[in-house]
C-alpha angles and dihedrals in degrees: 000000000000122000122256089247090064089062099044091130106029135348116223111192124220121262110288137205093206100089091056092047089049092052092048091049094049092048093049092045096049092044089052092051091048091049091048095050095043090052091049090051090049091052095242112158094202122053138168089211098096091049093049091046090051092050090051090049091053089054091051092047092050090049095049093048093047100039097045089042088059090048092051093047091049091049093048088050089059095241096137122096126196088265090056090051089053089050091055093048093051091046092052091045092054091046092055089045089055089051090051089055090047093058091038088063091053094045088046090055090049092051092046092052094047097042105035119003097046096047090045091057088049090055098258130123135016093317098040088127085085085080088084087079091066109009094182094053118114116192119231133151127259086042104235093153110055121199091243110029094178093059097031110025112205121238118251091233147343136250109273114234096222100059126056093347090059091048091050091050090054091047093052096044089048090049090056089054094049090047090052089052089051090051092052090048090052091050089053094045096244102146101180098053087043092057094044096049092044092048088051090051091054091048091051090051091049090050089052091054093049091052090046090055089048089052092051093050089051091049095050101040103034106025104031088232107154141140088270097054097094132278093312092060091043096052093041095054096039093052098039093036096055089043090053088050089054092049089050090052092045093050090051091050091051090048089056089050089051091053091048092049091050088053090052100258123152130035130217088260102041118038109117092141088064092044092051090052090048092051091052094047093049089050091053090051092052091050090052091053089053089047092049091051101042102030104035108022107032 
């Protein structure tokens, strides 16, 4: 391994297998999800989709463990210069921007449905002639009367905003505060408060996920609210489901940060790995606030 002095200006890592493994993992995972959903839509009881998805997830887990392990070892070896630090910051910034665009697409679909497509099918607006497809359909939101109840049975109710969703909002907002306290403790070199605040953040994230699962069980079993219950069910589960996946990933990242802190990693001057995790978690929290307002409240 080269000495830190060799890389005083810029560190160029050796050739790596991880990008190829990541690409394969993403391909297999997405193919598995598509197969799974297509088989569900076709009414097939048996599907290879879950197995394919699981294999892809194993590829991704292996890639994450190996790739980030290499990055941690390089950082601990002192191979990174200020220029490399700036590269990491720009990379994380663009990654979060891509995530913003990802959720913007789903929110855009929700707004389009509620503002244009739904009213058109109900006979309103410039393209209200679309009402001829289902003349008896009257548009309301949340959509508890779908245009074709036989094909897309409507749910018997919706998730109220002031129950579990409100509790989850409080949990995530509180987790952002505890993570901020942990960051301040790290910058001051106070290891014990850092560990306590970060552990509390992880626990709050885990509590959010448990309540989200409980909400989904209630929606499926008691309200008949599923992905197949019209556009309301589809947008609800796509938005909240992808957000839940991001919370899961964020909680795992923070757990890794907690393990690293317990092992003595990071200093008040050099801790971008922690900062990147904090950026991601705060982003996830902001997305949830938007979800709470536009999916549950309005």
